[in-house]
N, C-alpha and C positions, 0 to 999 in steps of 0.2 A: 722644397726639400725638408727633410726631417732634421731637427736640431740635434747636434752631437757636441759633447764636451770637447773643447779645444785641446785638452791634454790627454784624457783617458779614452775619449771617443765613445763614452756611454751615451745612450739615448735618454731623452727626458723622462721616459717611462721607467728607466732603470735607476734613477737618482731621486734624492729628496728635494731637489730644487736647483736653481741656477744662481750663480754668483759672479762677481767681477773677477777679471783676470787681466793679464798684461795687454790683451787686445780689446779691452773695454768691458762695459757692463753685460752681464748674462752670457759670458762667453765660456765659462767653466761650470761644471757641476758643483754642488755645494761642498763636496769633499775636496776636490781640486782647488776650489776657491779658498777654502780654509788653509790648505797647504801654501797657496800663493800669499795669503795675508800673513802667514807665519814665516815668510822669507824664502820659500822654495822658488826656484827660477825655471822649473820645467816639470814635466810629468814624472811620476815615480818610475823606477826601473821595472820592467816586466821580464820575467824569466822565459826561457824557451817553452816551458809548459803553460805559459799564459798567466802566471801568478804574479802578484805585486810583491816586490822585494824591499825589505827594510834596508836602508842605506847603512845603518849602523851595525846591525848584527847578522844581516843576510837571511833572516827568516822569511818565509814566503807565505802569502795570504791570498785567499780566493777573491777578496773584494778590496777595493780601495778604502771602504769604511772599516774593514777589519784591520787594515794596515794603520789607519789613523788611530784607532783605539789602542793598538799595540804601541805605537810611538810614544804615547804618554807615559808608558811604563818601561820602555826599552832601556836596558842597561848596557847596550852595545856589546853584549856577549861576554861581559866581564864578571857577572855574578857567579859565585861559588858557594856551595853549602858550607856553613861554618864548622861542620863536623867531618863530613866525608869528602869535601872539596869537589863534588860533582858539579858539572855545568847545568844550567837550566834546561838545555836541550837533552840532557841525559836523565832527567827525572820527570815525574808526572805533575810537578807543581812545587810551590814554595809554602812553607809553614812557619809558625812562630818557634823561636828558640830562646835561650836565656839572654841573648843579646838584642832581642826585639822581634817585631813582626817580619816575616819573610826572610829570616836569616838562615833557615835550615831547609833542606829538601823535604818533601812530604814524607819520605820513608823515615828520615831521622827525627822528624818532629812528631811522629805518631807514637 
């Protein structure tokens, strides 16, 4: 049979490697293994549309790698622009302001 990740079911050809999981060595893809090593106890939530869902802010991602990259910077949906108070989901990005980097939405920081 063809190897598949024990959590996200990706094939070996779809991931960057294999890693240890709760069921032993080389049972998870490298992304799921990283989640496991960081304390996750199961696979990430997957939406009805097949996207990976961030547990903290509910944003959805096409790949588990994109979810992993997002989690490093996730603010759990609490970030607000220092001037107009918009949410991150309501703007096209974050920019610098008088209170530091990424304190304003891109519209206010331009």
